[in-house]
C-alpha positions in Angstrom: 0.1 0.0 0.0 1.4 3.4 -0.9 2.1 5.8 1.9 -0.2 8.9 1.3 2.5 11.4 2.6 5.1 10.0 0.2 2.8 10.1 -2.8 1.6 13.6 -1.9 5.3 14.8 -1.7 6.0 13.1 -5.1 2.9 14.7 -6.7 4.0 18.1 -5.3 7.5 17.6 -6.8 6.0 16.7 -10.2 3.8 19.7 -10.1 6.8 22.0 -9.5 9.0 20.2 -12.3 6.1 20.6 -14.7 5.7 24.4 -13.8 9.4 24.9 -14.2 9.3 23.3 -17.6 6.5 25.5 -18.7 8.4 28.5 -17.5 11.4 27.3 -19.6 9.2 27.2 -22.7 7.9 30.7 -22.0 11.3 32.2 -21.5 12.8 30.5 -24.7 9.6 32.1 -26.5 10.3 35.5 -24.9 13.9 35.4 -25.7 13.0 34.8 -29.3 15.7 32.0 -29.9 15.3 28.5 -31.3 14.3 25.9 -28.7 17.4 23.7 -29.5 19.8 26.8 -29.0 18.6 26.8 -25.3 19.8 23.1 -24.6 23.3 24.0 -23.4 21.9 26.5 -20.9 19.3 23.9 -19.6 22.2 21.3 -19.3 24.4 23.8 -17.5 21.7 24.8 -15.0 20.5 21.3 -14.3 23.8 19.4 -14.5 26.6 22.0 -14.1 29.4 22.7 -16.3 29.9 24.0 -19.9 27.9 22.4 -22.8 27.5 22.7 -26.5 25.0 21.4 -29.0 25.1 21.4 -32.8 22.6 20.6 -35.6 22.9 21.2 -39.3 21.9 24.8 -39.0 22.8 25.7 -35.4 25.7 25.8 -33.1 25.1 26.9 -29.4 27.4 26.8 -26.4 27.0 27.7 -22.8 30.0 28.7 -20.6 29.5 28.7 -16.9 31.4 31.0 -14.4 31.2 30.8 -10.6 31.2 34.0 -8.5 31.2 33.6 -4.8 29.8 36.4 -2.7 30.6 36.3 0.9 29.8 38.6 3.9 32.7 38.5 6.5 30.5 40.0 9.1 27.6 37.5 8.9 29.9 34.6 7.7 27.3 33.9 5.0 27.4 33.8 1.3 26.5 32.1 -1.9 27.9 31.1 -5.2 26.3 32.8 -8.2 26.4 30.8 -11.4 26.7 32.9 -14.5 26.0 31.0 -17.6 26.5 32.8 -21.0 24.9 31.4 -24.1 26.2 31.8 -27.5 24.1 31.1 -30.5 26.4 30.6 -33.6 29.6 31.7 -31.7 32.6 32.9 -33.6 36.0 32.9 -31.9 37.8 36.2 -32.5 41.0 35.8 -30.7 43.1 33.7 -28.1 46.0 34.7 -26.1 48.3 32.8 -23.8 49.0 29.1 -23.3 47.9 27.2 -20.2 48.6 23.4 -19.5 45.9 21.9 -17.6 44.3 18.5 -16.7 40.6 18.1 -17.9 38.1 15.5 -18.3 35.3 15.5 -21.0 32.1 13.8 -20.5 32.9 12.0 -23.8 36.1 10.4 -22.4 36.8 8.1 -19.4 40.0 9.7 -18.2 41.5 13.1 -17.5 44.1 14.4 -20.1 46.7 17.0 -20.0 45.8 19.6 -22.7 46.9 23.0 -23.8 44.2 25.8 -23.6 44.4 29.6 -24.2 44.4 31.8 -21.1 42.3 34.4 -22.7 39.6 34.2 -25.5 37.4 36.7 -27.2 34.3 35.7 -29.0 31.1 37.0 -30.5 27.9 35.3 -31.5 24.7 35.8 -33.5 22.9 36.1 -30.2 24.2 36.1 -26.6 22.1 35.4 -23.5 23.3 35.7 -19.9 21.6 33.6 -17.4 22.5 34.1 -13.6 21.4 31.4 -11.2 21.3 33.1 -7.8 21.0 30.4 -4.9 20.2 33.3 -2.4 17.3 34.5 -4.0 16.4 31.3 -5.8 16.0 33.1 -9.2 17.3 32.7 -12.6 17.8 36.1 -14.3 18.1 36.0 -18.1 18.9 38.9 -20.4 20.3 39.4 -24.0 23.6 41.0 -24.1 25.9 42.3 -26.8 29.3 41.1 -27.7 32.1 40.6 -28.3 33.0 39.2 -24.8 36.2 38.3 -23.3 36.8 35.4 -20.9 40.0 34.4 -19.0 41.1 31.4 -16.9 38.6 28.8 -16.4 35.9 30.2 -18.5 38.4 30.6 -21.4 39.3 27.0 -21.1 35.6 26.0 -21.3 35.1 28.3 -24.4 38.0 26.5 -26.0 37.1 23.1 -25.2 33.3 23.6 -26.2 34.4 25.3 -29.4 36.5 22.1 -30.2 33.2 20.1 -29.8 31.3 22.3 -32.1 34.1 22.2 -34.7 34.1 18.3 -34.3 37.8 18.1 -33.7 38.7 17.4 -30.1 42.3 17.6 -29.1 43.8 14.9 -27.2 46.5 15.2 -24.6 48.7 13.0 -22.4 47.0 10.8 -19.8 47.7 10.9 -16.1 49.5 7.5 -16.3 52.2 9.3 -18.5 53.1 11.4 -15.4 55.8 10.4 -13.1 55.6 10.3 -9.3 58.3 12.2 -7.6 58.9 12.3 -3.9 59.8 15.8 -2.4 62.2 16.5 0.4 
């Protein structure tokens, strides 16, 4: 026999999920973008990380930045997630060279790869989504490019642009490293 409290909680959860999905559809319509173009943002918000999506007529990429806001007096804070969606992105320039270990969802292991430290890109449409865990709001707005990213966000741009181009670089695997004991 089903527990009425459990089934009531599950029903409430389902109603909230459906309401959230309807709100997503409205936002996509209000932003005047193709529904498929919004997929990378949805994945970034729901699963975390950077995402890209490509069809015959569309390329879309979402890059996530984390910004922690902390109040020293109250000792409270939150981490804002800023997800930038690029519809049909164009890489303008790259600068610098960073060696880093990264793991792509398409691969089983981390690899040592080279990424630019700074990138500049533009797109047909750019949408900024800010996920605020303090207010529990997702604010969306259209913005103009070109935009520049550095550090972690630049690495994400570089990686996702590779996915869109269909030419992922491979690097050295962790087992190619050597252990060294320090003094």
